[in-house]
C-alpha positions as CSV (number, residue, x, y, z in Angstrom):
1,M,125.8,170.4,79.9
2,P,122.4,168.8,80.6
3,N,122.2,167.8,76.9
4,D,125.7,166.4,77.1
5,I,124.8,164.4,80.1
6,A,121.7,163.1,78.5
7,S,123.6,162.1,75.4
8,L,126.2,160.3,77.5
9,I,123.5,158.4,79.5
10,L,121.8,157.5,76.2
11,A,125.1,156.3,74.7
12,L,125.7,154.2,77.9
13,T,122.2,152.6,77.5
14,V,122.8,151.9,73.8
15,S,126.2,150.3,74.7
16,M,124.6,148.1,77.3
17,I,121.8,147.0,74.9
18,T,124.4,146.2,72.3
19,M,126.5,144.2,74.8
20,A,123.4,142.3,75.9
21,V,122.6,141.3,72.3
22,A,126.1,140.7,71.1
23,L,127.6,138.7,74.0
24,P,125.5,135.5,73.5
25,A,126.1,135.6,69.8
26,V,129.9,136.1,70.2
27,M,130.5,133.7,73.1
28,G,128.5,130.8,71.8
29,R,128.2,127.8,74.1
30,V,129.2,129.0,77.6
31,D,129.8,127.9,81.1
32,K,127.9,129.0,84.3
33,A,130.0,132.1,84.8
34,A,129.5,133.4,81.3
35,R,125.7,132.8,81.5
36,R,125.6,134.9,84.7
37,A,127.7,137.6,83.1
38,Q,125.4,137.7,80.0
39,A,122.3,137.8,82.2
40,G,123.9,140.5,84.3
41,I,124.6,142.7,81.3
42,A,121.1,142.1,80.0
43,L,119.6,143.1,83.4
44,Q,121.7,146.3,83.5
45,A,120.7,147.2,80.0
46,A,117.0,146.8,80.9
47,G,117.6,148.9,84.1
48,W,119.1,151.8,82.1
49,V,116.3,151.7,79.6
50,L,113.7,151.8,82.4
51,L,115.6,154.6,84.1
52,L,115.5,156.7,80.9
53,A,111.8,155.9,80.5
54,S,111.0,157.0,84.0
55,N,112.5,160.4,83.3
56,M,109.9,160.8,80.6
57,M,107.0,160.4,83.0
58,P,105.5,163.0,85.3
59,A,107.7,163.3,88.4
60,G,106.3,161.4,91.3
61,S,103.6,159.6,89.3
62,W,102.9,155.9,89.7
63,A,104.6,155.3,86.3
64,D,107.7,157.1,87.5
65,R,107.7,155.2,90.7
66,L,107.2,151.8,89.0
67,L,109.8,152.3,86.2
68,S,112.4,153.9,88.6
69,T,112.0,151.0,91.1
70,L,112.3,148.4,88.3
71,S,115.3,150.2,86.9
72,M,117.1,149.9,90.3
73,A,116.2,146.3,90.5
74,G,117.7,145.7,87.0
75,I,120.9,147.6,87.6
76,A,121.6,146.2,91.0
77,G,120.6,142.7,90.0
78,G,122.9,142.9,87.0
79,L,125.8,144.0,89.2
80,A,125.1,141.1,91.6
81,L,125.2,138.6,88.7
82,N,128.4,140.1,87.3
83,A,129.9,139.8,90.8
84,T,129.2,136.1,91.0
85,A,130.4,135.6,87.4
86,F,133.8,137.2,88.2
87,E,134.1,135.1,91.3
88,L,133.5,131.9,89.3
89,W,136.1,133.0,86.7
90,C,138.6,133.6,89.5
91,G,138.2,129.9,90.5
92,R,135.9,130.3,93.5
93,T,133.1,127.7,93.5
94,A,131.4,129.1,96.6
95,T,130.3,132.6,95.6
96,S,129.2,135.4,98.0
97,R,125.5,136.1,98.3
98,V,126.1,139.6,99.7
99,P,125.8,141.4,96.3
100,A,122.4,139.8,95.7
101,I,121.2,140.7,99.2
102,I,122.3,144.3,98.6
103,A,120.3,144.3,95.3
104,V,117.1,143.1,97.1
105,V,117.6,145.6,100.0
106,L,118.4,148.5,97.6
107,T,115.2,147.8,95.5
108,A,113.0,147.5,98.5
109,G,114.3,150.6,100.3
110,Y,114.1,152.6,97.0
111,A,110.4,151.6,96.5
112,I,109.5,152.4,100.1
113,G,111.3,155.7,100.3
114,F,110.5,156.8,96.7
115,S,108.6,159.9,97.8
116,N,111.7,161.3,99.6
117,Y,114.1,162.3,96.7
118,A,117.1,162.8,99.0
119,F,116.7,159.4,100.6
120,R,116.0,157.4,97.5
121,V,118.9,158.8,95.5
122,G,121.3,158.7,98.4
123,W,120.2,155.1,99.3
124,A,120.4,153.8,95.7
125,N,123.8,155.4,94.8
126,G,125.3,154.4,98.2
127,L,124.4,150.8,97.8
128,L,125.3,150.6,94.2
129,A,128.7,152.0,95.1
130,L,129.0,149.3,97.8
131,Q,128.1,146.6,95.2
132,M,130.7,147.9,92.8
133,M,133.3,147.9,95.6
134,L,132.6,144.3,96.3
135,V,133.1,143.4,92.7
136,A,136.4,145.3,92.7
137,V,137.5,143.5,96.0
138,T,136.6,140.1,94.4
139,L,138.9,140.9,91.4
140,M,141.7,142.1,93.7
141,R,141.7,138.9,95.8
142,K,144.2,136.3,94.7
143,P,142.5,134.1,92.1
144,L,142.3,130.4,92.5
145,A,142.5,129.9,88.8
146,P,144.8,131.5,86.1
147,V,143.4,134.9,85.4
148,G,144.8,137.5,83.0
149,R,145.8,141.1,83.8
150,W,142.4,142.3,82.4
151,R,141.0,142.1,85.9
152,W,143.2,145.1,87.0
153,L,141.7,147.3,84.3
154,L,138.3,146.5,85.7
155,V,139.4,147.1,89.3
156,F,140.6,150.7,88.4
157,A,137.4,151.4,86.4
158,L,135.2,150.1,89.2
159,I,137.0,152.1,91.9
160,A,136.5,155.2,89.8
161,Q,132.8,154.3,89.4
162,V,132.5,153.8,93.1
163,V,133.9,157.3,93.8
164,V,131.6,159.1,91.5
165,T,128.5,157.0,92.4
166,A,129.1,157.6,96.1
167,W,129.6,161.3,95.4
168,R,126.3,161.5,93.6
169,G,124.6,159.8,96.5
170,A,126.2,162.1,99.0
171,L,125.2,165.2,97.1
172,A,121.6,164.0,96.7
173,A,121.3,163.1,100.4
174,F,123.0,166.0,102.0
175,D,123.1,168.8,99.4
176,T,119.9,168.3,97.4
177,A,119.9,171.8,96.1
178,A,123.1,171.1,94.2
179,F,121.8,167.8,92.8
180,P,118.0,168.2,92.5
181,A,117.4,165.8,89.5
182,F,118.9,162.8,87.6
183,M,120.1,165.1,84.8
184,A,121.1,167.9,87.2
185,L,123.7,170.4,86.0
186,H,126.6,169.3,88.1
187,P,130.2,168.2,87.3
188,V,129.8,164.9,89.2
189,N,127.0,163.9,86.8
190,L,129.1,164.5,83.7
191,L,132.0,162.6,85.4
192,F,129.6,159.8,86.4
193,A,128.4,159.4,82.8
194,L,131.9,159.4,81.4
195,V,133.2,156.9,83.9
196,A,130.1,154.7,83.4
197,N,130.7,154.6,79.7
198,A,134.3,153.7,80.2
199,T,133.4,151.0,82.7
200,A,130.9,149.5,80.3
201,V,133.6,149.1,77.6
202,L,136.0,147.6,80.1
203,S,133.3,145.3,81.4
204,L,132.8,144.0,77.9
205,I,136.6,143.5,77.5
206,G,136.8,141.8,80.9
207,I,134.0,139.4,80.2
208,L,135.4,138.4,76.8
209,L,138.9,138.0,78.1
210,A,137.7,136.0,81.1
211,H,135.7,133.7,78.7
212,R,138.9,133.4,76.6
213,D,140.9,132.3,79.7
214,V,138.3,129.6,80.4
215,A,138.4,128.5,76.8
216,A,142.2,128.4,76.8
217,R,142.2,126.3,80.0
218,A,139.7,123.9,78.4
219,L,141.8,123.5,75.3
220,E,144.9,122.9,77.6
221,R,142.9,120.2,79.4
222,L,141.9,118.6,76.1
223,A,145.6,118.7,75.0
224,T,146.9,117.1,78.2
225,L,144.2,114.8,79.5
226,D,142.5,111.7,78.2
227,G,138.9,112.6,77.5
228,L,137.5,109.3,78.9
229,T,139.5,108.7,82.1
230,G,140.8,112.2,83.1
231,A,144.3,110.8,83.4
232,L,147.2,112.4,81.4
233,N,147.3,111.4,77.8
234,R,150.4,109.7,76.4
235,R,152.0,112.9,74.9
236,A,151.5,114.9,78.1
237,W,152.8,112.1,80.3
238,L,155.9,111.6,78.2
239,A,156.7,115.4,78.5
240,H,156.2,115.5,82.2
241,A,158.0,112.2,82.8
242,A,161.0,113.3,80.9
243,V,161.3,116.4,83.2
244,E,160.9,114.2,86.3
245,L,163.6,111.8,85.0
246,A,166.0,114.7,84.3
247,N,165.4,116.0,87.9
248,A,166.0,112.5,89.3
249,T,169.3,112.2,87.4
250,R,170.3,115.7,88.6
251,Y,169.5,115.2,92.3
252,G,170.5,111.6,92.5
253,H,167.2,109.9,93.3
254,R,165.5,107.1,91.5
255,L,162.1,106.7,90.0
256,A,160.1,103.8,88.4
257,V,157.9,103.3,85.4
258,L,155.0,100.8,85.8
259,L,153.5,99.8,82.5
260,I,150.1,98.2,82.9
261,D,147.7,96.3,80.6
262,L,144.3,95.2,81.7
263,D,143.8,91.5,81.4
264,H,141.1,90.1,79.0
265,F,139.7,93.6,78.4
266,K,138.4,92.7,74.9
267,E,136.1,90.1,76.6
268,V,134.6,92.9,78.7
269,N,133.8,94.9,75.6
270,D,132.5,91.9,73.7
271,S,130.4,90.4,76.5
272,R,129.2,93.5,78.4
273,G,129.4,96.2,75.8
274,H,131.7,99.2,75.2
275,E,129.9,101.3,77.8
276,A,130.8,98.8,80.4
277,G,134.4,98.8,79.1
278,D,134.5,102.6,79.4
279,L,133.3,102.4,83.0
280,A,136.0,99.9,83.7
281,L,138.7,102.1,82.3
282,Q,137.4,105.1,84.3
283,F,137.3,103.0,87.5
284,F,140.8,101.7,87.0
285,A,142.1,105.2,86.3
286,R,140.5,106.4,89.6
287,A,142.1,103.5,91.4
288,L,145.6,104.4,90.1
289,Q,145.2,108.1,90.8
290,G,143.9,107.4,94.3
291,A,147.0,105.3,95.1
292,C,149.4,107.9,93.8
293,R,151.5,110.3,95.9
294,A,152.2,113.9,95.0
295,G,154.7,113.8,92.1
296,D,153.5,110.5,90.7
297,L,152.1,110.6,87.2
298,V,149.3,108.5,85.7
299,C,148.4,108.3,82.0
300,R,146.3,106.3,79.7
301,Y,149.0,105.0,77.5
302,G,146.7,103.6,74.8
303,G,143.5,101.5,74.7
304,E,143.5,99.5,77.9
305,E,147.1,100.3,78.7
306,F,148.1,102.6,81.5
307,C,151.5,103.9,82.7
308,V,152.5,105.2,86.1
309,L,155.7,107.2,86.9
310,V,156.4,106.4,90.5
311,N,158.6,109.3,91.7
312,R,161.4,108.9,94.2
313,A,160.8,105.1,94.3
314,D,162.9,102.0,94.3
315,L,161.8,98.5,93.4
316,A,160.4,97.7,96.8
317,S,158.2,100.9,97.0
318,T,157.0,100.3,93.4
319,Q,156.1,96.7,94.2
320,A,154.2,98.0,97.3
321,F,152.3,100.4,95.0
322,D,151.5,97.5,92.8
323,R,150.2,95.4,95.7
324,R,148.0,98.3,96.9
325,I,146.3,98.5,93.5
326,R,145.8,94.7,93.3
327,T,144.3,94.6,96.8
328,Y,142.0,97.5,96.0
329,L,140.8,95.9,92.7
330,A,140.1,92.6,94.4
331,E,137.8,94.3,96.9
332,A,136.3,97.1,94.9
333,A,135.9,95.9,91.3
334,P,133.2,93.2,92.0
335,R,131.3,95.8,94.1
336,E,131.5,98.7,91.7
337,L,131.7,96.9,88.3
338,G,130.0,93.6,89.1
339,Y,133.0,91.5,88.0
340,A,136.7,91.0,88.7
341,L,139.3,93.2,87.0
342,N,143.0,92.4,86.9
343,Y,146.1,93.4,85.0
344,S,149.6,92.5,84.0
345,A,152.4,94.9,84.4
346,G,156.1,95.5,84.0
347,I,158.4,97.6,86.2
348,A,161.5,99.5,85.1
349,I,163.7,101.4,87.6
350,S,165.9,104.3,86.5
351,A,169.4,102.7,86.5
352,Q,172.3,105.0,85.6
353,A,172.9,108.6,84.8
354,D,172.5,108.1,81.0
355,D,169.2,106.2,81.4
356,T,166.4,107.5,79.2
357,L,162.6,107.4,79.4
358,E,162.5,105.6,76.1
359,A,164.8,102.9,77.4
360,M,162.9,102.5,80.6
361,L,159.6,102.1,78.7
362,R,161.2,99.5,76.5
363,R,162.4,97.5,79.5
364,A,158.9,97.9,81.2
365,D,157.3,96.8,78.0
366,V,159.4,93.6,77.8
367,A,158.6,92.8,81.4
368,L,154.9,93.4,80.8
369,Y,154.7,91.0,77.9
370,S,156.6,88.4,79.8
371,A,154.0,88.8,82.6
372,K,151.3,88.2,80.0
373,A,153.1,85.1,78.7
374,L,153.4,83.7,82.2
375,G,149.6,83.7,82.5
376,R,148.7,87.4,83.3
377,A,147.6,88.9,86.6
378,C,151.2,89.4,87.7
379,T,153.9,92.1,87.7
380,L,157.5,91.5,86.6
381,D,160.6,93.5,87.3
382,A,162.6,94.3,84.1
383,E,166.0,94.5,86.0
384,A,165.5,91.1,87.7
385,M,164.6,89.5,84.3
386,H,167.7,91.0,82.8
387,M,169.9,89.6,85.6
388,S,168.4,86.1,85.3
389,A,168.9,86.2,81.5
390,N,172.6,86.9,82.0
């Protein structure tokens, strides 16, 4: 059994080294969470290498003390980094510092109490078990971002690791004769090595799947949001707006489409440069989004055109929305952009049960171009125009 345990610990170390080398190559450009996960695996790999190296030194020698202490720092530090990585992947921007504090306390206590075998092994394994439990608790908490079911595999593996690690610590501290050395002939050691190998594999799977979740969310954002302004792009807005119109028809409430075109925007690009034009578009998108209520939808319809779906709105409330935007622009644009910014717009209100989004957009478009023909800087109502034309 000692040889089996040694082989399993060596296999674990090789697996951790392989993960530390492979993850950066496989994941490519990564976010903050992935960088912490990669650093955490690298630290744990270094910790296991140092722990094996310490077992080759004379017991109790300065080399044994140094390598053992550094190994604890690597393993505990790696777990702390992994804990924060999983918190970030679960959507929490404020991560707990407790795992890092435990890593520091563990290393310091291990170094100070190294000469007492029962203390140092009980101390190290007990605090490592606590760290792992904190990671498991983090994964069990309701995530603030979409997270796959892979986290439950990690939870079960970590809880198993907690049990066997705490068991090792308790044996070393309170029954030292049954657990006199790192490679001691004891079933808990074999179980520990087996579970540690399984946890390493599941950690790799969890990290890769968490990174995939982030990449999938990024692709979804690219597919639905305008890259410059952060508003919905035209395709995504049309899909969401069609659903809202269907709901409005079903439940008998009205909504409005406000189609907007920034006035003289080409002059901004020509006289101030395209960078100034980009800043103006971003500023205007923020103004629209800031004026919206829950359920309203803003999109960059194309170029300097924007479109707003004002949900549960009649003509009066849509005109009030328009006035709020114009009032804000008059006050904020000179301050933030250094020049005035204005727009022309057309309003279309959902009319009857068979009204369509395409028909509303056509009516709003006609009203918009009539507003531009009248001298710009105004908003016209498509329905009122239609009535006057009749």
